N, C-alpha and C positions, 0 to 999 in steps of 0.2 A: 207517101213522102222520102223528097228526094234529101240525101246525103250533106251535111254541112260541110265546107269547106273552112282551109284558113284564113280565109277573109274572114269568114264569118268566125271565127274562133277570134281571131282578133278584135273582132269588134265587142263580141261577150266581153273578151278577159280591157278590153279601154273600157267599157261599160260598170266594168267591175274597179277596175282603181277608180273611178267617177265617185262612183257609192263611198269608194276606203275615202277619200279627200274627205269627202263632206261631213263623211261620220265623221274627219280628225280635227274640220274647224270646229266644232261639239264640242271636243274631248280638249285639244293642249287649250284654254282657257281658264279649266276646269283644273287640271295639272296648275299651270302656272301658277293658279292661288294657291293650291294645297303643299306648294314648295313653298320650305324655310331658307333656303339658300338665295339670296338675288339672283346670283350669275344663271343659275338654274330656271328662276322662273325669267329670267332675260330668255333667256335657250331656248325657251320651251313659246314664251312669243314671239322673237323674229324668226322661231319655225313655223309656227299661227301664218305668216305674211309669205312663208312663202309656202305655205300650203296651199295658202287664197291663187299664188300664181301656176301652182301644180296647176288647180283646177284649172284657171284661165288657158292653159298649154293644150290641158285635154278640151276644151271646147271648144281650141284652135282647130286639132286633128278630129274634130264629131265637125264641126263646119266642112276639113278638108273632104271627109268622107259623106257629105251631106247625110247624115243618122243624126240622130235623137241620142244625146248621153246616155239615157234619164233609162228606167227599166230592168233592172239590174239592183240586188240587194247585195253587198260583201258581206256575206257570212262570218268568213275568216274576222274582216276590221274590226263587226262587231263583237265576237268573243273575244280583242284583245284589248279595246276599248271598255266593253263589263269586267273585264279581269284588272284593269289598268283603275275602274271607277270603286271594284270592291280592295284594291289595294287602300282607298284614297280612303275606309271605312274602315279599317284596321285602327287599332291601337297606337300606331308608331307615331313617334317625333321629332321632329328635329331632322337631323343631322340620317338618322335610320328611317325615316320618313323619304328624305332625297331621295338616298339613298335605294326604296323600295321602286321608286317612283323614275328611275333611271333606265333600272329593270324593264319594267314594266313599258316605256319608252323603247327601248334597243330592240326587243321585239318586234314590237310597231315597225321600227325603221328594215330591219331584218326582213318581216313581209313585204316593205313596200319595195325595198332593193332586188329580192325576186323576183317581185310581178312586173317594178319597172324593167330589168334587164330579161324577162319573158315577153312582150309585147315588144320592147327593144330589138329582139329577135326574129319576130316573127313581121314586122316593119321591112328589115333591111330584107326578108325573104320574102318579102308581097310586093319589095320596089320599090316601096311610101319613101321615099327616100326626103323628103318633106316634114315628114316627122320624126326620122331617126332625131336630129340635131333638137325636136322639141322633150323626145322622150330620155337623150342622153343630159341634155341638161336638169333635167331633176331628176335621175337614177344619179346622176352626180350631187348634186343637193343630198338627196339624201343620204349617201356613203360621207358625206361631211359630217352631215346630224350626228351621227354614225361615231365619226372616229371623235365629235365636240364630247358627246355624252360620255365615250372612254376615257374621255382627260379630266372630264367633269367628277367620275364613279371613282377615280384614284385618288381623290383630295378626300370625295365627300365620303365615300369606304371606312379613310384611316380618321375621317372626325365619327365617323358614327364605333366604330374599333372602340375608341377612347372613352363613348357615352356609354360603351359595353364593361369596361375593365374600369372604369370607378364607378360604375353601378355593382359589379360583382365586390370591391373591397367597402365598398358599403352594406354590403351582407354579409361576406363575411366576417365582419366590423361585430358587425349586431347580431349573428347569432355568435358570436365569443364572449361577447356579454351576456347575453342572456342563459346563455352556458356557467357563466361564474360566477356573474350576475355582475352589481357595481363596486367596483375597488372601493374598501373602505379605507381611511385613514387612518393608524394606529397612532395614538400618540406615544410618543418618548418617552419612556423612563427617565427622571433624570438620576443619579446615584446621589 
């Protein structure tokens, strides 16, 4: 069997990305629905629309290569999507769930940033100049999404921390009441 070259690796990686993006098309609506923050939900829906564009760009590249985009399963994205699904099944609520969703989404973005950076470098080495701008556009959108998630996280993490502090205060108050019992008011003696 002949050794496969960089071009075959490039096509293989593009197929992996194509499958990854299609997995995200199914996962993002679920993440939007699970978020309590309207801004976060809108962000997931916006990225869903971007992801549709990412799929279209990859299809353009496959057309130029005269190759099929199908035939590869992205197990890395499959694992990340599964982790995100598990998070949504947890008992987290409100801003704590939103913070968990952001963490899951950023892991996905970092995976995609690495993958698109790799295929962009392959395209450059292979002289596929028509592909570079398409891959670069998607890479920039992935980076921008990650930055938006970081900005949202700073606000949402603060809200989640406030929820923790309020719960802690309530627990301390209830524990104190259990130890001493409810405070009884004693009548004052009049002399």
